[in-house]
Structures are given as structure tokens and as C-alpha cells.
C-alpha positions in Angstrom: -13.8 -68.2 -30.1 -17.0 -68.2 -32.0 -20.2 -68.5 -29.6 -22.3 -71.2 -30.4 -25.6 -69.7 -30.8 -27.1 -72.6 -28.3 -24.8 -71.8 -25.6 -25.3 -69.6 -22.7 -22.4 -68.8 -20.3 -23.0 -67.6 -16.6 -20.2 -66.9 -14.3 -20.6 -65.6 -10.8 -18.8 -66.2 -7.4 -21.6 -66.2 -4.6 -24.9 -64.3 -4.7 -26.6 -66.2 -8.0 -25.0 -69.5 -7.5 -27.2 -71.4 -4.9 -28.1 -75.0 -4.9 -31.6 -74.3 -5.9 -30.7 -72.1 -8.7 -28.3 -74.5 -10.3 -30.9 -77.3 -9.8 -33.4 -75.3 -11.9 -30.7 -74.8 -14.6 -29.6 -78.7 -14.5 -33.5 -79.4 -14.8 -34.3 -77.2 -17.6 -31.2 -77.0 -19.7 -28.2 -79.0 -20.9 -25.9 -77.6 -18.1 -22.2 -77.9 -17.3 -21.1 -76.3 -13.8 -17.4 -75.6 -13.8 -16.1 -75.5 -10.2 -12.9 -73.7 -9.4 -11.0 -74.9 -6.5 -8.1 -73.2 -4.8 -5.8 -74.1 -2.0 -6.8 -72.0 1.3 -3.3 -70.3 1.3 -3.8 -69.1 -2.4 -7.1 -67.9 -1.4 -5.8 -66.0 1.5 -3.2 -64.4 -0.6 -5.5 -63.3 -3.3 -8.0 -61.8 -0.7 -5.0 -59.8 0.7 -3.9 -58.5 -2.8 -7.5 -57.3 -3.6 -8.0 -55.7 -0.1 -11.0 -58.2 0.7 -12.1 -57.6 4.2 -14.4 -60.6 4.7 -14.4 -62.0 8.3 -13.6 -65.7 8.9 -17.2 -66.4 9.9 -18.3 -65.1 6.2 -15.5 -66.9 4.7 -16.5 -70.4 6.3 -20.1 -69.5 5.2 -18.8 -69.6 1.7 -16.9 -73.0 2.1 -20.0 -74.7 3.6 -22.0 -73.2 0.6 -19.6 -74.7 -2.0 -19.6 -78.0 -0.1 -23.2 -78.3 -0.1 -23.2 -77.7 -3.8 -20.5 -80.1 -4.5 -22.3 -82.9 -2.6 -25.9 -82.1 -4.1 -26.8 -85.4 -5.9 -28.7 -83.5 -8.4 -25.8 -81.3 -9.3 -22.6 -83.6 -9.0 -23.0 -85.4 -12.2 -23.1 -81.9 -14.1 -20.0 -80.6 -12.2 -16.4 -80.5 -13.2 -13.8 -79.8 -10.6 -10.6 -77.6 -11.8 -7.8 -76.6 -9.7 -7.1 -72.8 -10.1 -4.0 -72.3 -8.0 -1.6 -71.5 -11.0 -1.4 -69.6 -14.3 -1.1 -73.1 -15.9 -4.4 -74.2 -14.0 -6.3 -71.1 -15.2 -5.3 -71.8 -18.9 -6.7 -75.3 -18.6 -9.9 -73.9 -17.2 -10.0 -71.2 -20.2 -9.6 -73.9 -22.8 -12.1 -76.0 -21.1 -14.6 -73.1 -21.4 -13.5 -72.2 -24.8 -14.2 -75.7 -25.7 -17.9 -75.6 -24.5 -18.6 -72.5 -25.9 -17.3 -73.6 -29.4 -19.4 -76.7 -28.9 
């Protein structure tokens, strides 16, 4: 893919993406937020495979954080949700991101 000279792609899982950071991006730039959703059982298997050791309290905190972002009125119209449980779904996400980069 050829990166559109006006495109910036950010991706991160937890530390950077807060409601306030995303609101600032949406306010200042043309922003598309791509949210990847996985079934809890798939997440648990992925955690196990990579040796993650976060406790249930921490994991519930992440779920609350995402729920708050997804219901934020300033963000919801700039957010696209994709399932991320299978290789086929990951391919769909990849194609969407490449489409955004190519403009």
C-alpha cells in the first residue's frame, strides 16, 4: 500500500487510547477509530497463549474503559466496530485499514 501523505495511523491497545485523547484527535483531525471486538472466550485463549497474567479486576477495568469509549457521543460517529475472532475477520480489518491509508 502507498501511504497517503495526509494519513497518520495510530494503533495501541490501552495506555494511549483514552476518551480524552480520542476526543482531542476527533476535534482536531479527520479521524476514524477502528475498534476490534473479540468474544471473551477468544480473548481468554489469546491471553493464555501469550502468557498474560492480568487479574480479573484489571481485565474488567479494560472492559469498562472500552465501554465508556464506545458510548462516548463525541466519538461514536467516528468509530467503526469490527469483529476480530477469526483470520477471516482479521483480513477484513486489514483491508479496511489499507483502504483508509490508500485514501
